[in-house]
N, C-alpha and C positions, 0 to 999 in steps of 0.2 A: 621384584620381578626380574631383576638382572639385566635391564636394558636402559640405555640412555639415548638421547637424541631429541629431535624437535617434537613438540606436542602433536603436530600434524601426523607424523609417522607413528607415534604411539597410539593415536586415535585410530589410524588406519589398521594397525595390528589388532586393536580391540574390536574394531568393526568386523574384520575377517574372522576373528575368533567367535564373536557372538552371532554373526550372520555369514557362515562359511559359504563360499561360492563352490559350485560343482560338488557339493556334498551328496553322497549316495553311492549307488552301485550301477554299473553298466553290465547288464546280463550277457551281452554279446561282445564283450571286450576281446581285443586281440590278445592281450595278456593282462594278468592281475598279479600283484606281488604284495607281500606283507613285510613290514619291518617294525623294529622296536628299539627304543632307547631304554634299556633296563635301569639305568641310573635315575631316570626321571619318571618312568612308567608310561612313556608315550608309546602308542601303537598306531600305525597307519597302514591302510590297505589302499593301493593305487590301482585303478582300472584304466587301461589305455586302449583306445581304438586307433589303429593305423590306417592310412589310405591303402588303396589296392596295390600300390607299388611297395608298400611297407617302408616308405621313406619319410613320411610326414605324419605327425600326430594330429588326428582329426578331433578326438574328444578325450577328455580326462574326467574321471570322478575319483573322489577319495572318501574314505570313511575311517573312523578311528576315534581315539580318545587320548587326551593328554593335556599338557600345559598350553597356555595361550600362544607361546612362541611356536610350538610344533604345529598346532592346528592352524594358526594364521599363516604360517609358512606354507603348509600344504594347500590351503585355499588360494593364496597368491600364486603359488607355483602352478596350480591347476589351470588358472587363467593364462598364465604366461606360456605354458607348454602347447596349448592349442594352436595349430598352424606351424609349430616349430619342427624343423627337420630332426630326425632321430640322431643324426651326427651332432647337431647343436646340443641336444640333450646330453649326449655323452661328454661333451666338452665343458659343461657347467661345472663350477667348483664352488667351494664354500664362500669365496669372495663374491661371486655372482648372487648367491642367496642372501648374504648379508647386505649387499647393495640393494637388492630387491626389497628387503625389509625396511631399509632406510634408517636403521638405528644401530647404535653400538651394542654389540652382544658380548656379554661377559664370557670368559672362557668356559665357565660351567654350563652356559646355555647354548654354545655352538652346536653341540650334538642334537639338541632339540630343534634348532633352526635348520640343520641340513638333513634331517631324517627323511623328509619327503623327497628331496633331490636324490638321495642315495637309493631309496626304494624304487623310484622311477628308473634310474640308471641301471640298477641291478635287474629290475624286471625286464628291461630291454635286452640286457646282456644275456639273461637266461633264455628269453624268447629266441634270440639269434644264435643260441648254442655256444656262447662265449663264457658262460659262468654256470656253475652247478652248485647252487645253494637253495635251501628250502625257505630261508627267511633272512632278511637283512638285519643286522644289528649294528649299532654305533659303537659297540665294544669290539674294536678291531684294530688292526695295525695301519689303517688308512691314514696317510699323511695329511689329508684334508681335515681330519677330525682330531683336535688336540685331546690328549688324555687329561683327566681332571686331577 
């Protein structure tokens, strides 16, 4: 699986993979965005609802398909994002995601782990007119995502 760490955290990842939180679709989302990790085949769509001031994330749902790390990360992140300021979302980095997972992630699996974070960040940036892409991919020059 490419992860190391305590059994408790490995169990948490498996639980989020088998019983994902906030899995589904929000039909009245403020924004939705799709991303993929072509190397592993992971795909994630994130739906986000912002408050009336567009400053705080009120609800998050995700859907997609992929490995245990990508899906568990999306599930855990969907819980963490609710109530978070959009600015805090923008400041998240790969270390925050790896800390959230609580396990050591091999370099080959980092792209799986950070996919949901990048999809949510890019979705916000697109919504606020700061980015113009149709889809997020982990095949990029992003310094937070190591090349394999």
